[in-house]
Backbone as CSV, one residue per row, in Angstrom:
resi,resn,N_x,N_y,N_z,CA_x,CA_y,CA_z,C_x,C_y,C_z
1,MET,252.406,114.402,-13.794,252.569,114.693,-15.211,251.237,115.412,-15.607
2,TYR,250.440,113.530,-15.627,249.300,114.090,-16.382,248.543,114.119,-15.334
3,GLU,248.341,114.273,-13.790,247.290,114.199,-12.869,246.454,115.291,-13.475
4,ASN,246.935,116.947,-13.524,246.291,117.785,-14.100,245.100,117.537,-15.067
5,PHE,245.986,117.298,-16.040,244.830,116.338,-17.250,243.473,115.645,-16.924
6,TYR,243.607,114.844,-16.087,242.908,113.704,-15.820,241.744,114.045,-14.998
7,GLY,242.130,115.117,-13.937,242.073,115.992,-12.860,241.600,115.041,-11.783
8,LEU,243.294,114.466,-11.796,243.845,113.720,-10.164,244.588,114.262,-9.296
9,ALA,244.249,114.749,-7.750,244.607,115.515,-7.110,245.689,114.839,-6.809
10,GLU,246.264,113.617,-6.820,247.548,112.948,-6.626,247.784,111.874,-7.449
11,PRO,249.114,111.409,-7.480,249.196,110.172,-8.553,248.042,109.127,-7.980
12,ALA,248.027,107.803,-8.633,247.009,106.954,-8.411,247.982,105.776,-8.157
13,PHE,248.803,105.797,-9.070,249.850,104.236,-8.791,250.843,104.209,-8.650
14,ASN,251.449,104.539,-7.249,252.260,104.788,-6.720,252.951,103.549,-6.386
15,LEU,254.188,103.357,-5.973,254.355,101.814,-5.856,254.375,101.923,-4.278
16,THR,254.245,102.412,-3.917,254.428,102.392,-2.100,252.970,102.549,-1.483
17,PRO,253.268,101.226,-0.207,251.876,100.800,-0.027,251.650,101.787,1.035
18,ASP,250.627,102.964,0.245,250.229,104.123,1.236,248.819,103.328,1.278
19,PRO,248.286,103.646,2.998,247.158,102.905,3.562,245.987,103.159,2.997
20,SER,246.162,104.406,2.259,244.527,105.432,1.448,244.165,104.445,1.068
21,PHE,245.363,104.048,0.476,244.811,103.092,-1.508,244.802,102.165,-1.094
22,LEU,244.276,101.563,0.463,244.079,100.283,0.712,243.336,99.519,-0.413
23,PHE,243.055,98.573,-0.886,242.158,97.582,-1.535,242.541,96.404,-1.275
24,LEU,241.245,95.793,-0.761,241.085,94.017,0.036,240.169,93.543,-0.918
25,ASN,240.423,92.453,-1.538,238.696,91.553,-2.345,238.495,90.678,-1.039
26,LYS,237.911,89.762,-1.398,237.376,88.705,-0.853,238.411,87.975,0.065
27,ARG,238.968,87.356,-0.130,240.118,86.219,-0.124,240.865,87.180,1.089
28,SER,241.383,88.563,1.176,241.948,88.870,2.118,241.226,89.563,2.851
29,ARG,240.380,89.757,2.957,239.221,90.305,3.920,239.726,89.149,4.979
30,GLU,238.814,87.837,4.557,238.752,86.478,4.893,240.520,86.555,6.063
31,ALA,241.324,86.309,5.153,242.593,85.998,6.154,242.329,87.378,6.854
32,ILE,242.320,88.162,6.922,242.384,89.370,8.121,241.572,88.902,8.760
33,GLU,240.551,88.436,9.111,239.850,88.273,9.887,240.199,86.322,10.493
34,GLN,240.476,85.969,9.917,241.108,84.324,10.308,242.619,85.264,11.322
35,ILE,243.544,85.923,10.798,244.607,86.571,11.785,244.378,86.936,12.880
36,LEU,243.220,87.901,12.767,242.426,88.466,14.007,241.812,87.791,15.252
37,TYR,241.559,86.090,14.387,240.448,85.505,15.577,241.684,84.563,16.427
38,SER,243.140,84.380,15.074,243.858,83.882,16.124,244.955,84.569,17.024
39,ILE,244.590,85.923,16.903,245.349,86.820,17.999,244.308,86.857,19.252
40,GLU,242.778,86.893,18.955,241.860,86.971,19.744,242.281,85.707,20.946
41,ARG,242.413,84.521,20.512,242.313,83.363,20.646,243.786,83.218,21.471
42,ARG,244.829,83.933,20.798,246.298,83.534,21.662,246.719,82.234,20.935
43,GLU,246.487,81.834,19.651,246.959,80.650,18.919,248.093,81.047,17.788
44,GLY,249.150,80.321,18.609,250.301,80.096,17.812,250.968,81.663,16.983
45,PHE,251.341,80.707,15.672,252.214,81.640,14.618,250.867,81.830,13.679
46,ALA,251.003,82.922,12.910,250.208,83.200,11.255,251.663,83.243,10.283
47,VAL,251.091,82.954,9.575,251.784,82.724,8.111,250.924,83.825,7.033
48,VAL,251.924,84.326,6.327,251.176,85.396,5.212,252.436,84.957,4.382
49,VAL,252.116,84.467,3.692,253.092,84.003,2.038,252.573,84.292,0.521
50,GLY,253.527,84.868,-0.824,252.681,85.024,-1.655,254.145,85.228,-2.718
51,ASP,253.897,85.703,-3.961,255.022,86.090,-4.723,254.812,86.832,-4.901
52,ILE,256.676,87.693,-5.198,256.094,89.375,-5.293,255.232,90.384,-5.721
53,GLY,255.035,91.162,-5.535,254.054,91.992,-5.926,252.871,91.498,-5.625
54,THR,252.415,90.596,-4.973,251.282,89.823,-4.813,250.076,91.031,-3.930
55,GLY,250.697,91.618,-2.744,249.629,92.176,-1.950,250.070,92.076,-0.969
56,LYS,251.490,91.173,-0.471,252.010,90.902,0.966,251.947,92.200,2.157
57,THR,252.713,92.578,1.415,253.133,94.325,2.528,251.709,95.118,2.457
58,THR,250.802,95.158,1.498,249.489,95.861,1.656,248.828,95.373,2.679
59,LEU,248.426,93.901,2.720,248.325,93.006,3.722,248.199,93.251,5.009
60,CYS,249.410,93.259,5.414,250.393,93.845,6.608,250.205,94.392,7.167
61,TRP,249.541,95.973,5.922,249.387,97.534,6.721,248.183,97.315,6.885
62,ALA,247.230,96.703,5.972,245.685,96.421,6.687,245.702,96.081,7.915
63,LEU,246.338,95.210,8.496,246.649,94.567,9.212,246.829,94.838,10.860
64,LEU,247.516,96.073,10.152,248.109,97.167,12.064,247.320,98.145,11.550
65,GLU,246.450,98.067,10.728,245.390,98.957,10.652,244.266,98.349,11.863
66,ARG,243.727,97.623,11.789,243.217,96.865,12.315,243.533,96.754,13.859
67,LEU,244.750,96.135,13.766,245.102,96.118,15.121,245.046,97.285,16.672
68,ALA,245.251,98.553,15.695,245.644,99.929,15.993,244.276,100.542,16.867
69,ARG,243.151,99.688,16.370,241.987,99.975,16.874,241.488,99.179,18.331
70,LYS,242.250,98.240,18.663,242.432,97.196,19.565,243.282,97.459,20.665
71,GLU,242.937,96.565,21.630,244.363,96.719,22.735,245.239,96.040,22.573
72,ILE,245.841,96.494,21.346,246.945,95.653,21.474,247.972,96.287,20.763
73,ARG,249.239,95.849,21.449,250.651,96.552,21.063,250.889,95.847,19.988
74,THR,251.738,96.616,18.494,252.360,95.851,17.658,254.011,96.157,17.554
75,ALA,254.811,95.392,16.843,256.394,95.912,16.460,256.111,95.352,15.372
76,LEU,256.650,96.096,14.452,257.057,95.533,12.937,258.285,95.919,12.609
77,ILE,258.878,94.039,12.155,260.544,94.306,11.796,260.123,94.000,10.065
78,GLN,260.778,94.980,9.441,260.905,94.788,7.859,261.542,94.642,7.172
79,ASN,263.016,94.297,8.259,264.300,93.655,7.663,265.022,92.614,8.748
80,PRO,264.571,91.687,8.489,264.746,90.379,9.423,266.044,89.975,9.235
81,MET,267.317,90.400,8.073,268.507,89.867,7.958,269.165,90.096,9.327
82,LEU,269.032,90.070,10.561,269.527,90.638,11.402,270.370,89.268,12.230
83,SER,271.623,89.639,13.468,271.639,88.688,14.366,270.409,88.308,15.161
84,GLU,270.666,87.353,15.953,269.416,86.948,17.270,270.224,87.943,18.062
85,ILE,270.811,88.726,18.586,270.557,89.804,19.420,270.284,91.352,18.330
86,GLU,270.265,91.575,17.105,269.790,92.390,16.617,268.824,92.611,16.675
87,ILE,268.150,91.285,16.359,266.706,91.240,16.049,265.620,91.596,17.757
88,LEU,266.383,91.245,18.208,265.809,91.528,19.639,265.795,93.223,20.446
89,LYS,266.444,93.748,20.305,266.994,94.938,20.352,266.112,96.220,19.251
90,SER,265.918,95.320,17.532,264.673,95.629,16.688,263.297,95.726,17.428
91,ILE,263.062,94.739,18.248,261.541,94.577,18.731,261.670,95.362,19.688
92,LEU,262.867,95.449,20.716,262.320,96.791,22.088,262.439,97.487,21.561
93,GLN,263.417,98.090,20.418,263.264,99.563,19.770,261.330,99.705,20.005
94,ASP,260.849,98.469,18.754,259.649,99.243,18.230,258.325,99.175,19.089
95,LEU,258.497,98.291,20.269,257.967,98.285,20.829,257.967,99.725,21.900
96,GLY,258.964,100.214,21.584,259.232,101.481,22.821,259.884,101.151,24.077
97,VAL,260.426,100.006,24.116,260.766,99.404,25.291,261.744,100.325,25.875
98,ARG,261.306,100.710,27.261,262.415,102.092,28.000,263.245,100.975,29.100
99,PRO,264.737,101.476,29.635,265.300,100.806,30.587,264.783,100.304,31.739
100,GLU,263.545,101.368,32.369,262.474,101.262,33.620,261.446,101.726,33.068
101,GLU,260.572,100.605,33.334,259.361,100.788,33.183,258.330,101.458,33.814
102,THR,258.883,102.507,35.182,258.527,103.030,35.636,258.590,104.557,34.946
103,ASP,259.149,104.269,33.811,259.587,105.483,32.902,258.471,105.694,32.019
104,PRO,257.275,106.845,31.787,255.887,105.912,30.948,256.177,106.402,29.751
105,ASP,255.320,105.488,29.273,255.789,106.350,27.177,255.298,107.374,27.726
106,PRO,255.348,108.589,26.865,255.028,110.138,26.307,253.558,109.719,25.696
107,ASP,253.229,108.902,25.060,252.350,108.929,23.897,252.139,107.271,23.773
108,ASN,251.069,106.767,23.431,250.639,105.486,23.265,250.492,105.223,21.862
109,SER,251.225,105.521,20.903,251.463,105.784,19.439,252.413,104.241,19.437
110,PRO,251.837,102.994,18.186,253.120,101.992,18.122,254.287,102.809,17.170
111,HIS,255.190,101.774,16.868,256.730,102.107,16.552,256.701,103.401,16.854
112,ARG,256.893,103.495,17.609,258.259,104.939,18.320,259.531,104.589,18.707
113,ILE,260.325,105.658,17.958,261.658,105.516,17.794,262.093,106.117,19.402
114,PHE,262.678,105.118,20.571,263.117,105.341,21.479,264.602,105.142,21.295
115,ASP,264.949,106.025,22.430,267.007,105.941,22.082,267.677,104.357,22.739
116,THR,268.335,103.892,22.225,268.752,102.666,22.308,270.065,102.902,23.137
117,GLU,270.583,103.795,23.434,271.886,103.373,24.248,271.815,102.558,24.968
118,TRP,270.760,102.318,25.932,270.627,101.839,27.087,270.750,100.597,26.964
119,MET,270.465,99.826,25.278,271.225,98.280,24.867,272.335,98.013,25.146
120,ARG,272.990,99.004,24.777,274.931,98.739,24.061,275.244,97.544,25.439
121,GLY,275.698,96.399,24.974,276.552,95.829,25.390,275.748,94.924,26.047
122,MET,274.319,94.424,26.425,273.511,93.598,26.912,274.018,92.102,26.233
123,THR,273.574,91.190,26.776,273.405,90.040,27.028,272.297,89.796,25.542
124,LYS,271.882,87.889,25.281,271.201,87.997,24.622,270.096,87.632,25.788
125,LYS,270.343,87.092,27.032,269.529,86.468,28.123,268.969,88.199,28.809
126,GLN,269.933,88.854,28.990,269.231,90.221,29.382,268.399,91.367,28.457
127,LEU,268.463,90.678,26.964,267.796,91.593,26.404,266.248,90.517,26.788
128,LEU,266.400,89.511,26.323,265.320,88.657,26.812,264.368,88.577,27.840
129,ASP,265.516,88.905,29.070,264.500,89.356,30.526,264.183,90.500,30.050
130,ARG,264.340,91.601,29.563,263.854,92.624,29.454,262.543,92.911,28.796
131,LEU,262.786,92.329,27.836,261.413,91.848,26.845,260.068,91.277,27.578
132,ASN,260.833,90.138,28.313,259.682,89.105,29.144,258.967,89.891,30.023
133,MET,259.499,90.894,30.759,259.143,91.852,32.017,258.015,92.976,31.500
134,PHE,258.629,93.311,30.169,257.858,94.665,29.165,256.489,93.737,29.015
135,LEU,256.663,92.578,28.386,255.278,91.870,27.932,254.434,91.679,29.271
136,ALA,254.461,91.111,30.304,254.215,90.787,31.685,253.668,92.005,31.909
137,GLN,253.929,92.997,31.871,253.465,94.112,32.425,252.371,94.554,31.874
138,ARG,252.685,94.806,30.359,251.622,95.305,28.929,250.393,94.164,29.643
139,ALA,250.494,92.886,29.875,249.401,91.264,29.944,248.957,92.250,31.285
140,GLU,249.441,92.553,32.142,248.384,92.757,33.480,247.480,94.158,33.814
141,GLU,247.956,94.633,32.278,247.130,96.112,31.737,246.341,95.505,30.801
142,ASP,246.128,94.482,30.404,245.028,93.462,29.271,245.717,93.960,28.254
143,VAL,247.021,93.954,28.093,247.266,94.617,26.267,248.188,93.477,25.655
144,PHE,247.841,92.615,25.223,248.087,91.761,24.125,249.453,92.310,23.165
145,THR,250.517,91.571,22.989,251.434,92.162,22.059,251.454,91.580,20.969
146,VAL,251.829,91.985,19.650,251.768,91.113,18.392,253.197,91.932,17.647
147,LEU,253.570,90.594,17.102,254.805,90.822,16.385,254.684,90.321,14.684
148,ILE,255.075,91.354,13.902,254.693,90.959,12.545,256.352,91.498,12.079
149,ILE,256.779,90.081,11.408,258.386,90.064,11.029,257.429,90.219,9.349
150,ASP,258.060,91.232,8.496,257.646,91.004,7.094,259.603,90.884,6.236
151,GLU,259.306,89.934,5.760,259.903,89.737,4.517,261.203,88.329,5.284
152,ALA,260.002,87.442,6.096,261.073,86.677,7.128,261.329,85.511,6.103
153,GLN,261.125,85.460,5.141,262.056,84.255,4.065,263.514,84.650,4.449
154,ASN,263.997,85.837,4.865,265.358,85.811,4.940,265.815,85.820,6.079
155,MET,265.203,85.101,7.268,265.499,84.578,8.264,266.264,83.606,8.380
156,SER,267.442,83.230,9.139,268.033,82.074,8.941,267.350,81.194,9.872
157,LEU,267.540,79.772,9.540,266.741,78.993,10.498,267.007,79.005,12.099
158,GLY,268.063,79.525,12.116,268.771,79.529,13.792,267.384,80.994,14.578
159,LEU,267.094,81.896,13.316,266.626,83.425,13.864,264.911,82.916,13.661
160,LEU,264.687,81.592,12.513,263.364,81.131,12.927,262.940,80.489,14.076
161,GLU,264.165,79.601,14.947,263.902,78.906,15.614,263.522,79.788,17.154
162,GLN,264.560,81.139,16.750,265.006,81.735,18.504,263.190,82.261,18.624
163,MET,262.420,82.971,17.151,260.865,83.271,17.102,259.953,82.197,17.788
164,ARG,260.743,81.058,17.609,259.795,80.003,18.700,259.574,79.978,19.793
165,LEU,260.799,80.116,20.235,261.066,80.470,21.902,260.809,81.634,22.078
166,LEU,260.564,82.688,21.642,259.719,83.946,21.684,258.578,84.054,22.012
167,SER,257.792,82.876,21.664,256.586,82.507,21.531,256.179,81.718,22.309
168,ASN,257.242,81.231,23.715,256.891,80.601,24.611,257.055,81.376,25.962
169,LEU,257.151,82.610,25.604,257.149,83.936,26.923,256.006,83.931,27.408
170,GLU,254.784,83.548,28.659,253.934,82.918,29.038,253.547,83.609,30.810
171,THR,253.202,83.710,30.994,252.490,83.990,32.113,251.640,82.371,32.716
172,ALA,251.201,82.386,34.008,250.523,81.156,34.467,249.093,80.975,33.155
173,LYS,248.617,82.282,32.815,247.265,82.112,32.551,247.358,82.148,30.924
174,LYS,248.195,82.797,30.438,248.029,83.418,29.151,249.422,83.669,28.532
175,LYS,249.674,83.685,27.061,250.432,83.399,26.174,250.274,85.026,25.965
176,LEU,252.128,85.738,26.002,252.444,87.325,26.001,252.601,87.959,24.595
177,LEU,253.171,87.409,23.846,253.214,87.570,22.204,252.978,86.898,21.040
178,GLN,252.382,87.307,20.338,251.903,86.457,18.931,252.817,87.088,17.586
179,ILE,252.978,85.848,16.655,254.501,85.909,16.254,253.036,85.667,14.698
180,ILE,253.761,86.941,13.466,252.978,86.673,12.178,254.191,86.695,11.423
181,PHE,254.489,85.706,10.673,255.366,86.193,9.175,254.899,86.296,8.327
182,VAL,255.581,87.173,7.604,254.956,87.835,5.962,256.240,87.373,5.081
183,GLY,256.018,87.270,4.155,257.156,86.514,3.422,256.631,85.783,1.436
184,GLN,258.116,85.647,1.082,257.181,85.267,-0.424,257.468,83.579,-0.191
185,LEU,257.235,82.951,-0.866,256.698,81.695,-0.937,257.651,80.422,-0.700
186,GLU,259.033,80.917,-0.383,260.235,80.228,-0.135,260.341,80.040,1.159
187,LEU,259.311,81.618,1.840,259.309,81.120,3.503,258.470,79.953,3.830
188,ASP,257.682,79.602,2.978,256.509,77.910,3.439,257.854,77.306,3.244
189,ARG,258.129,77.077,2.469,259.218,75.613,2.160,260.162,75.786,3.444
190,LYS,260.857,76.718,4.212,261.923,76.904,4.965,261.112,76.366,6.005
191,LEU,259.799,76.766,6.370,259.261,76.348,7.575,258.859,74.800,7.994
192,LYS,259.071,74.217,6.455,259.119,72.701,6.816,259.846,72.272,6.186
193,SER,260.801,72.856,6.825,262.614,71.755,7.083,262.410,71.344,8.649
194,PRO,263.021,69.989,8.473,262.974,69.474,9.930,263.617,69.751,10.856
195,THR,264.429,71.145,10.473,264.645,71.705,12.200,263.444,72.554,12.198
196,LEU,262.468,72.886,11.684,261.715,73.875,12.625,260.797,73.455,12.583
197,ARG,260.345,71.934,12.882,259.182,70.902,13.133,258.049,71.334,14.332
198,GLN,258.669,71.468,15.149,257.983,72.082,15.953,257.261,73.707,16.025
199,LEU,258.426,74.457,15.382,257.441,75.652,14.943,256.461,76.006,13.850
200,ASN,256.356,74.601,12.991,255.771,74.270,11.837,254.195,73.875,12.625
201,GLN,254.297,73.087,13.071,253.752,72.535,14.144,252.493,73.440,14.748
202,ARG,252.956,74.609,15.585,251.917,75.413,15.938,251.619,76.489,15.330
203,ILE,251.666,76.251,13.532,251.379,77.588,12.871,249.380,77.477,13.260
204,SER,248.864,78.120,13.225,247.228,78.291,13.129,246.661,78.568,12.094
205,VAL,247.730,79.967,11.072,246.603,80.434,10.182,247.541,80.324,8.766
206,ARG,247.674,79.967,8.328,248.461,79.997,6.508,247.735,80.437,5.571
207,PHE,247.993,81.525,4.641,247.529,82.595,3.887,248.335,82.581,3.012
208,GLU,248.145,82.392,1.516,248.436,82.667,0.208,248.182,83.782,-0.499
209,THR,248.718,84.835,-0.282,248.641,85.771,-1.708,248.171,85.681,-3.246
210,LYS,247.142,85.729,-3.354,247.183,85.523,-5.079,246.940,86.496,-6.077
211,PRO,247.375,86.550,-7.357,246.779,87.189,-8.216,245.630,87.660,-8.741
212,LEU,245.138,89.336,-8.432,244.022,89.909,-8.596,243.401,89.004,-9.890
213,SER,242.014,88.640,-9.751,241.086,88.236,-11.346,240.836,89.201,-12.097
214,ARG,240.032,89.444,-13.200,239.946,89.942,-13.883,238.684,91.223,-13.296
215,GLU,237.606,90.571,-12.303,236.802,91.686,-11.851,237.471,92.800,-10.958
216,ASP,238.467,91.837,-9.869,238.948,92.912,-8.854,240.171,93.710,-9.679
217,THR,240.896,93.152,-10.781,241.269,94.343,-10.842,241.022,95.884,-11.513
218,GLU,239.682,95.345,-12.555,239.055,96.582,-12.711,238.752,97.514,-10.745
219,ARG,238.269,96.514,-10.150,237.577,97.414,-9.132,238.744,97.556,-7.966
220,TYR,240.056,97.034,-8.512,241.029,97.896,-7.765,241.933,99.544,-8.371
221,VAL,241.728,99.128,-9.462,242.308,100.292,-10.839,241.497,101.725,-9.859
222,ARG,239.653,100.987,-10.251,238.634,102.061,-10.176,238.600,102.438,-8.748
223,ARG,239.146,101.950,-7.630,239.329,102.130,-5.728,240.266,103.372,-6.421
224,ARG,241.186,102.540,-6.334,242.906,103.631,-6.444,242.712,104.852,-7.103
225,ILE,242.003,105.275,-8.345,241.268,106.313,-9.261,240.471,107.331,-8.239
226,ALA,239.527,106.805,-7.848,238.520,107.342,-6.371,239.507,107.968,-5.403
227,VAL,240.521,107.275,-4.706,241.323,107.480,-3.634,241.659,108.828,-4.087
228,ALA,242.567,109.017,-5.463,243.459,110.238,-5.848,242.494,111.142,-6.592
229,GLY,241.111,111.058,-6.380,240.549,111.933,-6.839,238.886,112.435,-7.707
230,GLY,239.586,111.053,-8.443,237.763,110.672,-9.085,238.352,110.929,-10.319
231,ALA,239.066,111.781,-10.604,239.459,111.575,-12.277,238.514,112.222,-13.256
232,PRO,237.594,113.131,-13.073,236.519,112.927,-14.010,236.654,112.737,-15.534
233,ARG,237.921,113.393,-16.082,238.362,113.504,-17.504,238.682,111.958,-17.605
234,LEU,239.061,111.082,-16.949,239.385,109.643,-17.377,238.328,108.616,-17.727
235,ARG,238.342,108.262,-19.133,237.514,107.103,-19.038,238.470,105.881,-19.767
236,PHE,237.538,104.611,-19.806,238.150,103.896,-20.012,237.541,102.661,-21.139
237,GLY,238.183,102.463,-22.100,237.462,101.842,-23.537,237.156,100.532,-23.236
238,SER,236.284,99.748,-24.496,236.281,98.671,-24.016,237.109,97.526,-24.462
239,GLY,237.077,96.588,-23.219,238.309,95.882,-23.416,239.119,96.030,-22.320
240,THR,239.373,97.657,-21.931,240.726,98.247,-21.462,241.126,97.171,-20.185
241,PHE,240.144,97.115,-19.643,240.416,96.277,-17.976,241.027,94.969,-18.298
242,ARG,240.368,94.111,-19.198,240.809,92.948,-19.144,242.062,93.160,-20.318
243,ALA,242.414,94.085,-20.833,243.952,93.636,-21.462,244.852,93.884,-20.633
244,LEU,244.734,95.096,-19.273,245.346,95.736,-18.467,245.488,93.812,-17.540
245,TRP,244.314,93.477,-17.091,244.598,92.260,-16.317,245.372,91.318,-17.166
246,ARG,245.374,90.779,-18.335,246.292,90.018,-19.303,247.634,90.543,-19.274
247,HIS,247.817,91.070,-19.643,249.683,91.901,-19.394,249.751,92.161,-17.983
248,SER,249.043,92.271,-17.147,249.492,92.388,-16.102,249.482,91.019,-14.800
249,LYS,248.580,89.909,-15.436,248.398,88.582,-15.149,248.185,88.925,-13.492
250,GLY,247.588,90.312,-13.420,246.958,90.310,-11.834,246.881,90.582,-10.819
251,TYR,249.080,90.616,-10.926,249.680,91.489,-9.645,249.635,93.030,-9.645
252,PRO,249.228,93.592,-8.445,248.957,94.641,-8.458,250.180,95.651,-8.551
253,ARG,251.416,95.368,-8.490,252.364,95.532,-8.441,252.498,96.132,-10.323
254,MET,252.370,95.304,-10.741,252.058,95.414,-12.135,251.263,96.414,-12.792
255,ILE,250.139,95.943,-12.191,248.529,96.869,-12.738,249.053,98.109,-12.491
256,ASN,249.650,98.465,-11.345,250.599,100.039,-10.976,251.079,100.501,-12.137
257,LEU,251.983,99.828,-12.705,253.160,100.225,-13.308,252.391,100.540,-15.068
258,ILE,251.494,99.300,-15.166,251.087,99.489,-16.686,250.409,100.590,-17.017
259,ALA,248.915,100.998,-15.245,248.385,101.959,-15.412,249.115,103.107,-15.579
260,ASP,249.974,103.226,-14.976,250.756,104.524,-14.999,251.126,104.767,-16.443
261,ARG,251.486,103.936,-16.935,252.464,104.323,-18.337,251.060,104.706,-19.009
262,ALA,250.202,103.930,-19.331,248.907,104.045,-20.193,248.247,105.349,-19.830
263,LEU,248.085,105.558,-18.963,247.578,107.156,-18.549,248.655,107.849,-19.096
264,LEU,249.868,108.061,-18.861,251.139,108.819,-19.448,250.766,108.725,-20.903
265,GLY,250.758,107.771,-21.866,250.092,107.720,-23.080,249.362,108.348,-23.629
266,GLY,247.638,108.444,-22.546,246.896,108.385,-23.471,247.043,110.404,-23.223
267,TYR,247.597,111.098,-21.524,248.082,112.594,-22.201,248.960,112.943,-23.412
268,LEU,249.575,112.318,-23.648,251.003,112.582,-24.499,249.623,112.138,-26.363
269,GLU,248.921,111.824,-25.970,247.564,111.926,-27.399,246.798,112.766,-27.342
270,ARG,246.942,113.642,-25.627,246.078,114.218,-25.733,244.130,113.416,-25.158
271,SER,244.513,111.947,-24.937,243.382,111.663,-24.777,242.727,111.195,-23.827
272,GLY,241.277,111.676,-23.325,240.862,111.237,-22.169,240.248,109.448,-21.818
273,THR,240.416,108.970,-22.531,240.239,107.680,-22.606,241.299,106.189,-23.228
274,ILE,241.192,105.626,-22.038,242.346,105.016,-21.674,241.743,103.583,-22.766
275,THR,242.653,103.063,-24.007,241.674,102.047,-24.794,243.283,100.684,-24.657
276,PRO,242.717,99.593,-25.058,243.506,98.172,-25.052,244.754,98.940,-26.086
277,ARG,245.073,99.717,-26.857,245.884,99.912,-27.135,247.405,100.812,-26.563
278,LEU,246.787,101.977,-25.641,247.975,102.150,-24.868,247.883,101.296,-23.558
279,VAL,247.132,100.362,-23.144,247.947,99.343,-22.245,248.831,98.584,-23.066
280,ARG,248.700,98.019,-24.012,249.853,97.700,-24.805,251.211,98.290,-25.095
281,ARG,250.648,99.398,-25.425,251.623,100.673,-25.889,252.722,100.327,-23.995
282,ALA,252.022,100.725,-23.147,252.629,100.763,-22.274,253.646,99.483,-21.586
283,VAL,253.082,98.532,-22.385,253.534,97.459,-21.602,254.857,97.353,-22.374
284,ARG,254.836,97.609,-23.833,255.801,98.016,-24.620,256.976,98.946,-24.187
285,THR,256.628,99.640,-23.251,257.239,100.950,-23.194,258.291,100.103,-21.736
286,LEU,257.482,99.281,-20.978,258.286,98.644,-19.763,258.563,97.729,-19.782
287,GLN,258.587,97.142,-21.307,259.420,95.756,-21.643,261.241,96.658,-21.971
288,GLY,260.696,97.840,-22.517,262.006,98.438,-23.211,261.636,98.483,-24.748
289,GLY,261.230,98.021,-25.334,260.694,98.112,-26.763,260.194,99.498,-27.402
290,GLU,259.518,99.972,-26.739,258.729,101.287,-27.277,259.220,102.644,-26.328
291,ASN,259.582,103.984,-26.581,259.652,104.554,-25.536,258.109,105.778,-25.206
292,SER,258.079,106.418,-24.748,256.995,107.186,-24.018,256.027,107.792,-25.507
293,SER,256.911,108.232,-26.743,256.907,109.314,-27.671,256.193,108.193,-28.898
294,GLY,256.159,106.876,-28.350,255.815,105.552,-29.162,257.094,105.076,-30.482
295,PHE,258.148,105.790,-30.397,259.259,105.518,-31.436,259.940,103.974,-30.517
296,LYS,259.977,103.174,-31.656,260.701,102.117,-31.375,261.921,101.435,-31.473
297,PRO,263.066,101.874,-30.562,264.530,101.323,-30.362,264.524,100.538,-31.398
298,GLY,263.779,99.208,-31.064,264.063,97.711,-31.078,263.962,97.431,-32.611
299,TRP,263.451,98.528,-33.284,263.364,98.510,-34.975,264.702,99.099,-34.976
300,PHE,264.962,100.307,-34.969,266.428,100.897,-34.936,267.244,100.056,-34.849
301,ARG,267.564,99.318,-33.520,268.852,98.273,-33.914,268.930,97.212,-34.640
302,ARG,267.506,96.662,-35.019,267.980,95.877,-36.257,268.464,96.191,-37.501
303,LEU,268.326,97.680,-37.718,268.532,98.247,-38.814,269.659,98.856,-38.570
304,VAL,270.887,99.000,-37.320,272.113,98.999,-37.383,273.000,98.426,-38.727
305,PRO,273.204,96.811,-38.071,273.931,95.903,-39.161,274.024,96.573,-40.486
306,TYR,272.551,96.616,-40.747,272.716,97.350,-42.394,272.497,98.686,-42.912
307,ALA,273.075,99.286,-42.126,273.056,101.009,-41.897,274.674,101.145,-42.592
308,VAL,275.719,100.437,-42.301,276.901,100.699,-42.868,277.322,100.529,-44.130
309,PRO,277.135,98.978,-44.835,276.772,98.619,-45.975,276.323,99.249,-46.691
310,ALA,275.001,99.519,-46.396,273.893,100.790,-47.055,274.825,102.230,-47.436
311,LEU,275.146,102.910,-45.946,275.736,104.117,-46.421,277.361,103.529,-47.692
312,VAL,277.910,102.955,-47.456,279.407,102.396,-48.294,278.500,102.394,-49.575
313,LEU,277.243,101.671,-50.197,276.956,101.814,-51.297,276.450,102.836,-51.383
314,ILE,275.707,103.793,-51.018,275.619,105.026,-51.488,276.427,105.729,-51.367
315,VAL,277.678,106.018,-51.145,279.222,106.483,-51.603,279.271,106.250,-52.618
316,VAL,279.736,104.773,-52.735,280.533,104.229,-54.409,279.512,104.678,-55.330
317,VAL,278.196,104.630,-55.322,277.139,104.891,-56.154,277.458,106.182,-56.807
318,PHE,277.521,107.411,-55.496,277.908,108.870,-55.308,278.922,108.982,-56.906
319,PHE,280.003,108.055,-55.626,281.327,108.941,-56.748,281.452,108.120,-57.968
320,MET,280.251,106.866,-58.556,280.251,106.596,-59.797,280.251,107.845,-60.459
321,VAL,278.624,108.444,-60.444,278.305,109.106,-60.688,278.328,110.507,-61.058
322,TYR,279.366,110.835,-59.983,280.084,112.284,-60.018,281.532,111.815,-61.308
323,GLN,281.366,110.662,-61.432,282.849,110.402,-61.697,282.518,110.815,-63.866
324,GLY,281.106,109.721,-63.951,280.832,109.936,-65.069,280.409,111.287,-65.559
325,LEU,279.944,111.872,-64.510,279.255,113.474,-64.993,281.149,114.195,-65.331
326,THR,281.759,113.802,-65.027,282.757,115.328,-64.920,283.729,114.811,-65.969
327,GLN,283.629,113.349,-66.723,284.087,113.085,-67.667,283.857,113.645,-69.455
């Protein structure tokens, strides 16, 4: 709606994790390097946890992009609320495993979707055997496999234990599979359960995503605007980034929401400068206290209880005046 006004080629603050808008601060870059190191060393599990909206999924996609440059096969499970058999089928499907490995892949791109009819009716053992065969064949080609599980806090304790058993797949010389869990803070508490003691001991990298600092908030916003076309007619007034950081608390998802509404507010006022006032108005809009035109429905709702008595009083006064005039 406001893109043409500011000179943007596309929306800058969508909530979808578009890789082209990737922003990594120093901590996130270090986390990716640590995870890549653990993958190269074939070291156990890696865990990324964080509060909702702190950029876990963004980190996940950044990692996938880095892995795509290497001789590494990846599988991404985004909905792990599955049974033990269902998750095995999902892993086989995302890796592009076929019923017979003599039938080569038509391409080598990750996350292919193949016909899964051949898996119908297979037992857990048969699925595990097929996965083990596939991983061993990839290892012979010097291709390592990494499994990334997003929203891993939703996994049952039994399913998490199965992932530990999956990580035991190996040849005489090397591990065949590395697993990375990505999830909310609840995941870390779940992994410390006595039931998962063996799994917890094998975690070599732990990283918690944190909200952005004020400085990183400004870098984040400017990065997204630059990718979206530069916005030559867009300016930020003094104190705007501090206000944006204070109200969003540095959470990227909230930064996107507030920045989007602030730009809409500037467009409606035909102002190319985003000010702290527009940021505050954007926050009120998101909280339901003000719509994009500046009308504050909260005040109206508070006046409603007084409206009926006031209307009755007006009618009574009018009737009395009318009676006096007609006498």
